[in-house]
N, C-alpha and C positions, 0 to 999 in steps of 0.2 A: 164568438170573439173574433175581433178584427186583427188581421195580421200585419205585422211590419217587419221588413227585411233591412237590417243595418249592413251596408256594404263600406266597411272601414278596415284598414289594415293596422291600424294602432289597437293592440289587444286590450289594453287598459281602458281606452275610451269606450271600445265597442262592448266590453262585458259590464262596465259601469253603466252604460246607456241601456243596455239590455235588461239588466236589473231594475232599473227605474221604470222603464216602460211595462215590464211585466207585473211590477207593483202597482201600476196604474192600469191593470186590466187589458194588456194587448199581449197577445201571443206574438213572440219575438224570435228571430233567427238572425244569425251572423253569417256573413261571408267576407273573407279578407282579401279576395281578390275577384276580378270581374268575370273570369272565366267560370268559376264555381257559381258566380251569382247568376249567370245566365240560365244554367241548368236548373237553379232553384226557383227562379221566377217563373220558367216554363212550367214547372211541375207544381209548384204550390200556389201560384198566382196571389202574391201578398195585395194587401189594400194599400198599402203606402212603402215607399223605399226612401230610406235615408242614405245618401250618397256622399262619401268623401271625395271630393274632386282632386285630390292630391294622391291618389293611387299610383304606386310606381310604374306598373307595367303598361298603363294606357292612358291616353290623354282624355281628361273627364269630358271634353266636348264631343269627342268620337264616341264615348261610352254613352252619351245621351242620345245621339243620333241613332246610334246601333239600338238601344232600348226602344225607341220611337218607332223603329222598323217594325216591331212585332207585339208592342204593349203600349198601352195608354194609362198605365198605372201612375199615381201621382207621385212626384220625386221632390223630397226636401234636401237641397244641396248643403253639405257641411264642409266648411273649410277654414284654413288658417287666414286665407287671403280676404280683404274687404275692400278691393278696389271697385270703383263704379263699374270698371269694364267687365270684371268678373261677374258682378251681380246681373248687369244687363245681358251679357252674353249667354249666362245660364238660363235667365228667364226666356230669352228669345227662343231657346232650343227646347222649349217646353218643360222645364223645369216649373214646379208650382211654387217654390219658395226657397229662400236662402238664408242660412245662418251662419254668423262667423265665430270661429273659435277664438278665444274661451266663450263658451255660451252658457247660459242659465238652463238647466233641464226642465225647470218650469216654463221658461218661454218656448223652448222647442215642443214641449207638450201641448202647449195653448196653440201653437200653429198647427201641430198634427190634429188636434181637436176640430180647428177651424176648416182645414182643407178636407177631411173626412166627412164633417158635417155637410159642407157644401157639396161634396160628391153624392150624398145620400139624397139632399134637397133636389138636386139636378138629376137624379135618378142615374148617376154615372156609375157603372159597374166595370172595375178594372178588367180588362180583357188581354189575353194572350193569343197572338195569332199561331195556331197550331201548325200552319202551313209554312212558317218560318222556322230555319234552324239556323243556329250561330254557334261557331266555335272558332275561338281566337279571331283572325282576320277573314274567315271564311263564312259565307252565308250562302244558304240554299233557299230558294223560292220553289217549295214543292209543288205548287199549282203551274207555276210556269216552266218548271223543270229545267231550271237555270241555276248554276252555281257562281258565286263572285268571290273575288279576293280584292279587299279594300274597294269595294264598290264596282270593281271592273270584272266583266263577265268572263269565265274561264271556258275556253273551247274544248269541252269534253265531248267523247262519243257517248251513245245512249247507255252503254254497259259501264263506262267510267263514271258516268254520273249515277246510275242506279247503285253501284258499290259504295259511292261516297256518301249517298243519302243513306244507305243502310246502316253503314258504320257510324254516321253521326246521329242517326236516330237513336242508336243504342247508347248515347253518351259514352261512358267510359267503360261500359261492359264489352267483355271478349265476344267477338263474333268468329264463329268457326268457319274453316274452309267449306264444310258440309253444307252450312246454310247459305254461304254466299255462292256456292255453286248450284244448289238446288232452287233456292228462292229468289235469287238475283238473276243468275245467268240461264236457269232453267233446264239445268242436267239433272234428269231424273236417276239416272244410274250411272255411276262413275267409280272408278278405282283410284286413279290418280290422273290428273290432267293438268298440263302446264297453262292452259288458257288462263286461269284465274291469275296466276304468277305474272303472266304477261300484262294483263289489264292494270293489277296493282302497280308493276313497274311503270308503266306509261303514265298512270294516275299521278304517282308519286312525283314524276318528272314535270308535271303541269302544275302542281300545288305545293311542292316542297322546295320552292326556290327561297323562301324565307325561313322555313323551320320543318322538322320532322313531323308531320301531323299523324301519319298512320303508323302505328307501332306494331311490328312483328312479334308475337309471343310464341315461343318454341317451334317456330316454323309452321305452324298449323293454324294459328288463330290470329286475328287482327282487332286493334282497338285504337281508339284516340289517344294521342300521347299528351299526358298531362302537362 
């Protein structure tokens, strides 16, 4: 069964669309914001994405650009706007189709059928680049060992980069001091050492200019801040 991810902050629209698509034999999931959607895309690799371009937390053009960094999954843009500029701009940054609200579910379904059929004919399998990690405005290229904020490279030390990559690779799961000390910094035996605290402090100074990315939990563990 083909999978569709709906990224839409309007709960009524997303739930109604989910029900309609499931009744049309698609496996469907919903995300109400872009940050959760990134995690879902990288883990489940849907066959198609329906994207509301009016998400409040991030500009839709930037969303599409970020998506194309690590994925070629087809995108149908869903919006209340219907100007020529919006349509052309969306398609120019690799959206596959565009439909304006209010829309007919049958028309949207027909467009989805066409896109997925074309992908099958062209033998295009949606791919997700597992060497790219994205959280909010931070992107990590695991191949190049480089981190970026808003596409600008961050000047990190080796240990700072490795700590950031480890925490981001765990999504929102808690990462213990012990794991960071042994698996990242290479300490085989330790009781308590302030080295990790110093690296985390320096890392935060470099990436927390715009938000508190790394959250400390009970002073012993770290995770991404939702």
